N, CA, C and O atoms as CSV, one atom per row, in Angstrom:
chain,resi,resn,atom,element,x,y,z
A,1,MET,N,N,76.279,90.593,77.267
A,1,MET,CA,C,75.157,90.986,78.726
A,1,MET,C,C,74.527,90.578,79.317
A,1,MET,O,O,73.520,90.015,78.886
A,2,ALA,N,N,74.842,90.672,80.703
A,2,ALA,CA,C,74.172,90.088,81.672
A,2,ALA,C,C,72.643,90.135,81.780
A,2,ALA,O,O,71.849,89.196,81.738
A,3,LEU,N,N,72.400,91.552,81.942
A,3,LEU,CA,C,70.873,91.707,82.327
A,3,LEU,C,C,69.970,91.515,81.538
A,3,LEU,O,O,70.035,91.573,80.310
A,4,SER,N,N,68.840,91.209,82.367
A,4,SER,CA,C,67.806,90.570,81.997
A,4,SER,C,C,66.921,91.192,80.914
A,4,SER,O,O,66.492,90.555,79.952
A,5,ASN,N,N,66.695,92.415,81.135
A,5,ASN,CA,C,65.912,93.270,80.509
A,5,ASN,C,C,67.415,94.332,79.762
A,5,ASN,O,O,67.587,95.481,80.168
A,6,VAL,N,N,68.132,93.853,78.937
A,6,VAL,CA,C,69.301,94.691,77.887
A,6,VAL,C,C,68.595,94.654,77.313
A,6,VAL,O,O,68.454,95.876,77.362
A,7,HIS,N,N,67.289,94.145,76.194
A,7,HIS,CA,C,66.744,94.555,75.018
A,7,HIS,C,C,65.639,95.866,74.778
A,7,HIS,O,O,65.176,96.389,73.764
A,8,LYS,N,N,65.447,96.143,76.435
A,8,LYS,CA,C,64.745,96.991,77.071
A,8,LYS,C,C,65.336,98.207,76.880
A,8,LYS,O,O,64.680,99.218,76.629
A,9,LEU,N,N,66.887,98.182,77.009
A,9,LEU,CA,C,67.654,99.830,77.257
A,9,LEU,C,C,67.571,100.623,75.580
A,9,LEU,O,O,67.869,99.881,74.644
A,10,ASN,N,N,67.329,101.516,75.374
A,10,ASN,CA,C,67.626,102.526,74.764
A,10,ASN,C,C,68.557,102.743,74.262
A,10,ASN,O,O,69.339,102.729,75.213
A,11,VAL,N,N,69.262,103.006,73.202
A,11,VAL,CA,C,70.496,103.000,72.137
A,11,VAL,C,C,71.426,103.552,73.589
A,11,VAL,O,O,72.203,102.775,74.144
A,12,THR,N,N,71.255,104.717,73.995
A,12,THR,CA,C,72.469,105.356,74.834
A,12,THR,C,C,72.306,104.774,75.619
A,12,THR,O,O,73.252,104.037,75.343
A,13,ASP,N,N,71.661,104.061,77.073
A,13,ASP,CA,C,72.215,103.477,77.577
A,13,ASP,C,C,72.654,102.084,77.119
A,13,ASP,O,O,73.589,101.628,77.777
A,14,LYS,N,N,72.143,101.242,76.049
A,14,LYS,CA,C,73.261,100.411,75.577
A,14,LYS,C,C,74.327,100.754,75.633
A,14,LYS,O,O,75.102,99.997,76.217
A,15,GLU,N,N,74.885,102.083,75.042
A,15,GLU,CA,C,75.967,102.280,74.509
A,15,GLU,C,C,77.074,102.644,75.809
A,15,GLU,O,O,78.302,102.707,75.854
A,16,PHE,N,N,76.130,102.819,76.693
A,16,PHE,CA,C,76.820,103.427,78.040
A,16,PHE,C,C,77.370,101.790,78.709
A,16,PHE,O,O,78.432,101.540,79.279
A,17,LEU,N,N,76.375,100.987,78.434
A,17,LEU,CA,C,76.437,99.899,79.437
A,17,LEU,C,C,77.383,99.370,78.514
A,17,LEU,O,O,78.353,99.444,79.268
A,18,ASP,N,N,77.971,98.768,77.189
A,18,ASP,CA,C,79.379,98.752,76.360
A,18,ASP,C,C,80.254,99.454,76.361
A,18,ASP,O,O,81.394,99.197,75.973
A,19,PHE,N,N,79.749,100.714,76.912
A,19,PHE,CA,C,81.307,101.533,77.553
A,19,PHE,C,C,82.100,100.871,78.923
A,19,PHE,O,O,83.279,100.561,79.093
A,20,LEU,N,N,81.074,100.809,79.690
A,20,LEU,CA,C,81.513,100.234,81.058
A,20,LEU,C,C,82.158,98.891,80.732
A,20,LEU,O,O,83.127,98.733,81.474
A,21,TYR,N,N,82.008,98.018,80.025
A,21,TYR,CA,C,82.123,96.835,79.895
A,21,TYR,C,C,83.308,96.659,79.659
A,21,TYR,O,O,84.022,95.770,80.123
A,22,SER,N,N,83.594,97.487,78.929
A,22,SER,CA,C,85.053,97.637,77.725
A,22,SER,C,C,85.800,98.273,78.654
A,22,SER,O,O,86.938,97.827,78.506
A,23,SER,N,N,85.794,99.367,79.863
A,23,SER,CA,C,86.656,99.932,80.097
A,23,SER,C,C,87.023,99.395,81.435
A,23,SER,O,O,88.125,99.712,81.882
A,24,SER,N,N,86.188,98.569,82.182
A,24,SER,CA,C,86.048,98.113,83.268
A,24,SER,C,C,86.430,96.229,83.417
A,24,SER,O,O,85.618,95.557,84.053
A,25,SER,N,N,87.272,95.752,82.997
A,25,SER,CA,C,86.805,94.297,83.087
A,25,SER,C,C,86.268,93.876,84.496
A,25,SER,O,O,85.385,93.022,84.420
A,26,ILE,N,N,86.558,94.232,85.631
A,26,ILE,CA,C,86.429,93.968,87.121
A,26,ILE,C,C,84.178,94.234,86.591
A,26,ILE,O,O,83.310,93.381,86.777
A,27,ILE,N,N,84.058,95.071,86.227
A,27,ILE,CA,C,82.682,94.874,85.578
A,27,ILE,C,C,81.904,94.162,85.104
A,27,ILE,O,O,80.791,93.833,85.514
A,28,SER,N,N,82.830,93.684,83.571
A,28,SER,CA,C,82.426,92.621,82.692
A,28,SER,C,C,82.310,91.419,83.039
A,28,SER,O,O,81.401,90.657,82.713
A,29,GLU,N,N,83.734,91.063,84.094
A,29,GLU,CA,C,84.156,89.778,84.466
A,29,GLU,C,C,82.544,89.663,85.707
A,29,GLU,O,O,81.874,88.636,85.814
A,30,ALA,N,N,82.225,91.140,86.580
A,30,ALA,CA,C,81.103,90.756,87.702
A,30,ALA,C,C,79.746,90.564,86.573
A,30,ALA,O,O,79.197,89.482,86.780
A,31,SER,N,N,79.304,91.099,85.811
A,31,SER,CA,C,78.559,90.990,85.266
A,31,SER,C,C,78.078,89.055,84.157
A,31,SER,O,O,77.046,88.388,84.082
A,32,GLU,N,N,79.459,88.898,83.564
A,32,GLU,CA,C,79.446,87.784,83.394
A,32,GLU,C,C,79.073,86.512,84.384
A,32,GLU,O,O,78.187,85.744,84.009
A,33,LEU,N,N,79.735,86.286,85.634
A,33,LEU,CA,C,79.128,85.581,86.802
A,33,LEU,C,C,78.164,85.867,87.081
A,33,LEU,O,O,77.481,84.971,87.578
A,34,GLU,N,N,77.580,87.142,86.950
A,34,GLU,CA,C,75.689,87.361,87.293
A,34,GLU,C,C,75.466,86.731,86.771
A,34,GLU,O,O,74.869,85.821,87.346
A,35,SER,N,N,75.732,86.507,84.911
A,35,SER,CA,C,74.460,85.853,84.098
A,35,SER,C,C,74.878,84.339,84.491
A,35,SER,O,O,73.912,83.576,84.475
A,36,GLN,N,N,75.650,83.967,84.710
A,36,GLN,CA,C,76.208,82.840,84.919
A,36,GLN,C,C,75.494,81.782,86.397
A,36,GLN,O,O,75.269,80.573,86.348
A,37,PHE,N,N,75.279,82.673,87.555
A,37,PHE,CA,C,74.938,82.173,88.160
A,37,PHE,C,C,73.408,82.348,88.081
A,37,PHE,O,O,72.724,81.456,88.583
A,38,LYS,N,N,72.918,83.196,87.617
A,38,LYS,CA,C,70.985,82.596,87.226
A,38,LYS,C,C,70.880,81.688,86.435
A,38,LYS,O,O,69.888,80.970,86.302
A,39,LYS,N,N,71.858,81.630,85.851
A,39,LYS,CA,C,71.914,80.191,84.510
A,39,LYS,C,C,71.841,79.028,85.257
A,39,LYS,O,O,71.093,78.152,84.824
A,40,LEU,N,N,72.595,78.775,86.528
A,40,LEU,CA,C,72.892,77.654,87.349
A,40,LEU,C,C,71.281,77.155,87.542
A,40,LEU,O,O,70.870,76.019,87.304
A,41,PHE,N,N,70.485,78.287,88.031
A,41,PHE,CA,C,68.868,77.635,88.453
A,41,PHE,C,C,68.064,77.246,87.355
A,41,PHE,O,O,66.933,76.879,87.676
A,42,HIS,N,N,68.339,77.225,86.133
A,42,HIS,CA,C,67.594,76.558,84.819
A,42,HIS,C,C,68.043,75.550,84.450
A,42,HIS,O,O,67.272,74.762,83.902
A,43,ALA,N,N,69.762,75.116,84.645
A,43,ALA,CA,C,70.254,73.885,84.200
A,43,ALA,C,C,70.067,73.181,84.961
A,43,ALA,O,O,69.442,72.206,84.541
A,44,LYS,N,N,70.391,73.144,86.347
A,44,LYS,CA,C,69.737,72.681,87.321
A,44,LYS,C,C,70.926,70.902,87.284
A,44,LYS,O,O,70.619,69.816,87.776
A,45,GLU,N,N,72.283,71.286,86.489
A,45,GLU,CA,C,73.006,70.287,86.485
A,45,GLU,C,C,74.296,70.313,87.913
A,45,GLU,O,O,74.869,71.312,88.345
A,46,PRO,N,N,74.434,69.051,88.325
A,46,PRO,CA,C,75.330,69.184,89.402
A,46,PRO,C,C,76.627,69.005,89.495
A,46,PRO,O,O,77.178,68.194,88.749
A,47,GLY,N,N,77.381,69.777,90.486
A,47,GLY,CA,C,78.537,70.205,90.063
A,47,GLY,C,C,78.540,71.477,89.319
A,47,GLY,O,O,79.661,71.798,88.925
A,48,SER,N,N,77.823,72.083,89.097
A,48,SER,CA,C,77.522,73.809,88.512
A,48,SER,C,C,77.609,75.069,89.432
A,48,SER,O,O,77.949,76.214,89.136
A,49,LEU,N,N,77.339,74.718,90.239
A,49,LEU,CA,C,77.936,75.546,91.538
A,49,LEU,C,C,78.898,75.465,92.217
A,49,LEU,O,O,79.409,76.444,92.760
A,50,GLN,N,N,79.385,74.127,92.327
A,50,GLN,CA,C,81.272,74.088,92.841
A,50,GLN,C,C,81.744,74.778,91.728
A,50,GLN,O,O,82.460,75.721,92.064
A,51,LYS,N,N,81.573,74.626,90.260
A,51,LYS,CA,C,82.282,74.958,89.296
A,51,LYS,C,C,82.416,76.744,89.187
A,51,LYS,O,O,83.366,77.379,88.730
A,52,TRP,N,N,80.982,77.335,89.836
A,52,TRP,CA,C,80.931,78.553,89.635
A,52,TRP,C,C,81.626,78.880,91.078
A,52,TRP,O,O,82.557,79.667,90.911
A,53,ILE,N,N,81.571,78.767,91.496
A,53,ILE,CA,C,82.385,79.464,93.316
A,53,ILE,C,C,83.404,79.544,92.945
A,53,ILE,O,O,83.941,80.647,92.852
A,54,GLU,N,N,84.062,78.347,92.584
A,54,GLU,CA,C,85.473,78.325,92.084
A,54,GLU,C,C,86.287,79.823,91.176
A,54,GLU,O,O,87.322,80.445,91.419
A,55,ARG,N,N,85.171,79.977,90.016
A,55,ARG,CA,C,85.505,80.846,89.185
A,55,ARG,C,C,85.369,81.949,89.896
A,55,ARG,O,O,86.258,82.757,89.629
A,56,ALA,N,N,84.453,82.392,90.868
A,56,ALA,CA,C,84.316,83.592,91.503
A,56,ALA,C,C,84.734,84.067,92.525
A,56,ALA,O,O,84.444,85.207,92.888
A,57,ILE,N,N,85.528,83.237,93.203
A,57,ILE,CA,C,86.298,83.276,93.991
A,57,ILE,C,C,87.693,83.461,93.580
A,57,ILE,O,O,88.589,83.757,94.370
A,58,LYS,N,N,87.853,83.274,92.298
A,58,LYS,CA,C,89.354,83.933,91.662
A,58,LYS,C,C,89.011,84.824,91.126
A,58,LYS,O,O,89.890,85.177,90.340
A,59,SER,N,N,87.919,85.628,91.084
A,59,SER,CA,C,87.315,86.409,90.205
A,59,SER,C,C,88.356,88.033,91.108
A,59,SER,O,O,89.065,87.800,92.087
A,60,ASP,N,N,88.264,89.041,90.715
A,60,ASP,CA,C,88.620,90.775,91.373
A,60,ASP,C,C,87.495,91.235,91.515
A,60,ASP,O,O,87.420,92.376,91.971
A,61,SER,N,N,86.085,90.411,91.130
A,61,SER,CA,C,84.709,91.376,91.544
A,61,SER,C,C,84.190,91.122,92.902
A,61,SER,O,O,84.552,90.310,93.753
A,62,SER,N,N,83.284,91.984,92.903
A,62,SER,CA,C,82.963,91.600,94.555
A,62,SER,C,C,82.147,90.204,94.706
A,62,SER,O,O,82.018,89.493,95.703
A,63,LEU,N,N,81.816,90.100,93.850
A,63,LEU,CA,C,81.122,87.990,93.838
A,63,LEU,C,C,81.912,87.382,94.623
A,63,LEU,O,O,81.517,86.422,95.285
A,64,LYS,N,N,83.184,87.846,94.687
A,64,LYS,CA,C,83.912,86.767,95.410
A,64,LYS,C,C,83.505,86.390,96.890
A,64,LYS,O,O,83.425,85.274,97.404
A,65,THR,N,N,83.222,87.898,97.533
A,65,THR,CA,C,82.662,87.981,98.894
A,65,THR,C,C,81.217,86.656,98.924
A,65,THR,O,O,81.040,85.631,99.582
A,66,PHE,N,N,80.576,87.233,98.056
A,66,PHE,CA,C,78.840,86.440,97.739
A,66,PHE,C,C,79.015,85.237,97.958
A,66,PHE,O,O,78.215,84.672,98.703
A,67,ALA,N,N,80.303,84.367,97.269
A,67,ALA,CA,C,80.357,82.794,96.735
A,67,ALA,C,C,81.170,82.449,98.231
A,67,ALA,O,O,80.970,81.330,98.702
A,68,LYS,N,N,82.012,83.322,98.921
A,68,LYS,CA,C,82.661,82.578,99.882
A,68,LYS,C,C,81.548,82.484,100.806
A,68,LYS,O,O,81.609,81.585,101.645
A,69,GLY,N,N,80.392,83.370,100.799
A,69,GLY,CA,C,79.409,83.316,101.505
A,69,GLY,C,C,78.458,81.889,101.157
A,69,GLY,O,O,78.306,81.051,102.046
A,70,ILE,N,N,77.928,81.727,99.983
A,70,ILE,CA,C,77.485,80.318,99.796
A,70,ILE,C,C,78.019,79.246,100.118
A,70,ILE,O,O,77.370,78.213,100.285
A,71,LEU,N,N,79.421,79.342,100.269
A,71,LEU,CA,C,80.221,78.236,101.297
A,71,LEU,C,C,79.565,77.882,102.475
A,71,LEU,O,O,79.189,76.749,102.773
A,72,LEU,N,N,79.438,78.940,103.155
A,72,LEU,CA,C,78.777,78.338,104.206
A,72,LEU,C,C,78.086,78.038,104.812
A,72,LEU,O,O,78.139,77.660,105.982
A,73,ASP,N,N,76.660,78.238,103.585
A,73,ASP,CA,C,75.402,76.884,103.264
A,73,ASP,C,C,75.331,76.149,102.093
A,73,ASP,O,O,74.321,75.871,101.447
A,74,TYR,N,N,76.914,75.748,101.789
A,74,TYR,CA,C,77.117,75.115,100.670
A,74,TYR,C,C,75.433,74.166,100.088
A,74,TYR,O,O,74.573,74.687,99.377
A,75,GLU,N,N,75.400,73.249,100.446
A,75,GLU,CA,C,74.046,72.157,100.511
A,75,GLU,C,C,72.852,72.689,100.592
A,75,GLU,O,O,72.022,72.092,99.907
A,76,ALA,N,N,72.498,73.499,101.116
A,76,ALA,CA,C,71.105,74.061,100.874
A,76,ALA,C,C,71.434,75.009,99.738
A,76,ALA,O,O,70.490,75.260,98.989
A,77,VAL,N,N,72.583,75.573,99.474
A,77,VAL,CA,C,72.255,76.632,98.017
A,77,VAL,C,C,72.428,75.178,96.995
A,77,VAL,O,O,71.472,74.849,96.291
A,78,ASN,N,N,73.402,74.560,96.988
A,78,ASN,CA,C,73.364,73.625,95.688
A,78,ASN,C,C,71.545,72.724,95.831
A,78,ASN,O,O,70.855,72.532,94.830
A,79,GLN,N,N,71.224,72.422,96.870
A,79,GLN,CA,C,69.733,72.266,96.680
A,79,GLN,C,C,69.184,72.572,95.774
A,79,GLN,O,O,68.604,71.943,94.889
A,80,ALA,N,N,69.465,74.284,96.097
A,80,ALA,CA,C,68.556,74.905,95.522
A,80,ALA,C,C,68.637,75.358,94.057
A,80,ALA,O,O,67.722,75.909,93.446
A,81,VAL,N,N,69.629,75.111,93.664
A,81,VAL,CA,C,70.399,74.740,92.408
A,81,VAL,C,C,69.718,73.692,91.454
A,81,VAL,O,O,68.937,73.778,90.506
A,82,ILE,N,N,70.354,72.660,92.116
A,82,ILE,CA,C,69.980,71.286,91.579
A,82,ILE,C,C,68.712,70.082,91.313
A,82,ILE,O,O,68.476,69.096,90.614
A,83,SER,N,N,67.924,71.176,92.719
A,83,SER,CA,C,66.392,70.551,92.569
A,83,SER,C,C,65.203,71.275,91.519
A,83,SER,O,O,65.253,72.380,90.979
A,84,SER,N,N,64.200,70.295,91.451
A,84,SER,CA,C,63.320,70.654,90.640
A,84,SER,C,C,62.402,71.448,91.647
A,84,SER,O,O,61.807,72.430,91.204
A,85,ILE,N,N,62.245,71.098,92.954
A,85,ILE,CA,C,61.242,71.265,93.977
A,85,ILE,C,C,61.337,72.533,94.058
A,85,ILE,O,O,62.460,73.001,93.870
A,86,SER,N,N,60.401,73.310,94.306
A,86,SER,CA,C,60.284,74.779,94.944
A,86,SER,C,C,59.617,75.037,96.172
A,86,SER,O,O,58.796,74.248,96.643
A,87,ASN,N,N,59.940,76.121,96.715
A,87,ASN,CA,C,59.079,76.653,97.687
A,87,ASN,C,C,58.566,77.893,97.607
A,87,ASN,O,O,58.348,78.502,98.654
A,88,GLY,N,N,58.300,78.447,96.430
A,88,GLY,CA,C,57.977,79.727,96.189
A,88,GLY,C,C,56.453,79.634,96.372
A,88,GLY,O,O,55.896,80.707,96.605
A,89,GLN,N,N,55.670,78.508,96.305
A,89,GLN,CA,C,54.068,78.608,96.770
A,89,GLN,C,C,53.935,78.791,98.229
A,89,GLN,O,O,52.889,79.293,98.641
A,90,VAL,N,N,54.943,78.418,99.139
A,90,VAL,CA,C,54.696,78.489,100.267
A,90,VAL,C,C,55.166,79.641,101.063
A,90,VAL,O,O,54.623,80.032,102.096
A,91,GLU,N,N,56.311,80.206,100.458
A,91,GLU,CA,C,56.618,81.879,100.778
A,91,GLU,C,C,56.114,82.746,100.229
A,91,GLU,O,O,56.539,83.894,100.364
A,92,GLY,N,N,54.696,82.352,99.181
A,92,GLY,CA,C,53.888,83.241,98.583
A,92,GLY,C,C,52.878,83.333,99.220
A,92,GLY,O,O,52.195,84.356,99.166
A,93,GLN,N,N,52.532,82.226,100.012
A,93,GLN,CA,C,51.060,82.306,101.456
A,93,GLN,C,C,52.070,82.538,102.281
A,93,GLN,O,O,51.444,82.094,103.243
A,94,VAL,N,N,52.905,82.790,102.665
A,94,VAL,CA,C,53.605,83.273,104.087
A,94,VAL,C,C,53.848,84.399,104.030
A,94,VAL,O,O,54.044,84.857,105.156
A,95,ASN,N,N,53.973,85.372,102.969
A,95,ASN,CA,C,53.325,86.666,102.566
A,95,ASN,C,C,52.297,86.961,102.836
A,95,ASN,O,O,51.848,87.673,103.734
A,96,LYS,N,N,51.809,86.351,101.962
A,96,LYS,CA,C,50.109,87.135,101.934
A,96,LYS,C,C,49.687,86.919,103.660
A,96,LYS,O,O,48.885,87.756,104.074
A,97,LEU,N,N,50.002,86.229,104.328
A,97,LEU,CA,C,49.651,86.224,105.647
A,97,LEU,C,C,49.909,87.184,106.148
A,97,LEU,O,O,49.011,87.935,106.531
A,98,LYS,N,N,51.366,87.517,106.333
A,98,LYS,CA,C,52.015,88.468,107.110
A,98,LYS,C,C,51.648,89.802,106.835
A,98,LYS,O,O,51.645,90.687,107.691
A,99,THR,N,N,51.254,90.000,105.324
A,99,THR,CA,C,50.494,91.464,105.001
A,99,THR,C,C,49.419,91.434,105.802
A,99,THR,O,O,49.632,91.858,106.938
A,100,ILE,N,N,48.039,90.966,105.505
A,100,ILE,CA,C,46.929,90.874,106.317
A,100,ILE,C,C,47.154,90.754,107.581
A,100,ILE,O,O,46.120,91.037,108.187
A,101,LYS,N,N,47.982,90.478,108.268
A,101,LYS,CA,C,48.322,90.471,109.934
A,101,LYS,C,C,48.841,91.813,110.237
A,101,LYS,O,O,48.499,92.346,111.292
A,102,ARG,N,N,49.832,92.565,109.212
A,102,ARG,CA,C,50.330,93.479,109.606
A,102,ARG,C,C,49.000,94.746,109.021
A,102,ARG,O,O,49.331,95.921,109.180
A,103,GLU,N,N,47.466,94.467,108.332
A,103,GLU,CA,C,46.668,94.765,108.188
A,103,GLU,C,C,45.984,95.443,109.035
A,103,GLU,O,O,45.521,96.583,108.985
A,104,ILE,N,N,45.956,94.338,110.111
A,104,ILE,CA,C,45.509,94.427,111.308
A,104,ILE,C,C,45.786,94.078,112.611
A,104,ILE,O,O,45.300,93.323,113.454
A,105,TYR,N,N,47.074,95.151,112.498
A,105,TYR,CA,C,47.890,94.550,113.560
A,105,TYR,C,C,47.418,95.740,114.759
A,105,TYR,O,O,47.401,96.934,114.461
A,106,GLY,N,N,46.991,95.183,116.324
A,106,GLY,CA,C,46.688,95.720,117.079
A,106,GLY,C,C,45.346,95.923,117.562
A,106,GLY,O,O,44.906,96.227,118.670
A,107,ARG,N,N,44.651,95.606,116.131
A,107,ARG,CA,C,42.601,95.378,116.371
A,107,ARG,C,C,42.212,94.458,117.118
A,107,ARG,O,O,41.552,94.500,118.155
A,108,ALA,N,N,42.853,93.213,116.283
A,108,ALA,CA,C,42.232,92.189,117.077
A,108,ALA,C,C,42.930,90.715,117.198
A,108,ALA,O,O,44.161,90.680,117.173
A,109,GLY,N,N,42.330,89.724,117.305
A,109,GLY,CA,C,43.099,88.487,117.737
A,109,GLY,C,C,42.820,87.346,116.696
A,109,GLY,O,O,42.279,87.709,115.652
A,110,PHE,N,N,43.049,86.319,116.808
A,110,PHE,CA,C,43.433,85.087,116.054
A,110,PHE,C,C,41.579,85.078,114.920
A,110,PHE,O,O,41.234,84.915,113.750
A,111,ASP,N,N,41.273,85.217,115.567
A,111,ASP,CA,C,39.338,85.026,114.879
A,111,ASP,C,C,39.536,85.543,113.644
A,111,ASP,O,O,39.616,84.951,112.568
A,112,LEU,N,N,39.671,87.677,114.098
A,112,LEU,CA,C,40.101,88.057,112.481
A,112,LEU,C,C,41.042,87.693,111.812
A,112,LEU,O,O,40.955,87.454,110.608
A,113,LEU,N,N,42.100,87.592,112.499
A,113,LEU,CA,C,43.266,87.113,111.158
A,113,LEU,C,C,42.531,85.983,110.466
A,113,LEU,O,O,42.366,86.168,109.261
A,114,LYS,N,N,41.994,84.709,111.029
A,114,LYS,CA,C,41.469,83.695,110.191
A,114,LYS,C,C,40.802,84.090,109.522
A,114,LYS,O,O,41.139,84.090,108.338
A,115,THR,N,N,39.305,84.726,109.958
A,115,THR,CA,C,38.612,85.024,109.103
A,115,THR,C,C,39.409,85.928,107.924
A,115,THR,O,O,38.980,85.575,106.826
A,116,MET,N,N,40.287,86.831,107.817
A,116,MET,CA,C,40.683,87.588,106.545
A,116,MET,C,C,41.449,86.687,105.788
A,116,MET,O,O,41.427,86.752,104.559
A,117,VAL,N,N,42.068,85.923,106.334
A,117,VAL,CA,C,43.027,84.999,105.421
A,117,VAL,C,C,42.077,83.800,104.983
A,117,VAL,O,O,42.714,82.928,104.393
A,118,LEU,N,N,40.846,83.553,105.105
A,118,LEU,CA,C,39.797,82.142,104.655
A,118,LEU,C,C,38.987,83.973,103.422
A,118,LEU,O,O,38.785,83.864,102.212
A,119,ALA,N,N,38.798,84.933,103.986
A,119,ALA,CA,C,37.921,85.347,103.063
A,119,ALA,C,C,39.058,85.705,101.341
A,119,ALA,O,O,38.531,85.812,100.233
A,120,ASN,N,N,40.623,85.823,101.588
A,120,ASN,CA,C,40.863,86.007,100.631
A,120,ASN,C,C,41.201,84.901,99.505
A,120,ASN,O,O,41.484,85.252,98.360
């Protein structure tokens, strides 16, 4: 089971999930592909993304379209998979700035925005 919090499900939900997986090979395969995709980012193995894409494209799941989309910007996605460098901190700061900007929208200019950012 690919769900990250599957151990938190109650018995009825676990049974239903097992039923879905046993009833539909497409759902089961999609779940497995999702789990493998998630693991790519932890393993950081060169070539693993290409193998995952090949498997996903051969599948009957809707992840086939997702895999084809990755091919459009393969190098960027592959770098995200194999690189230990993350832009998460930068993205967090940008999100913080945008949130503050939305709060003061239309009320003031750059000076208030600067003051609000420095105060947080």
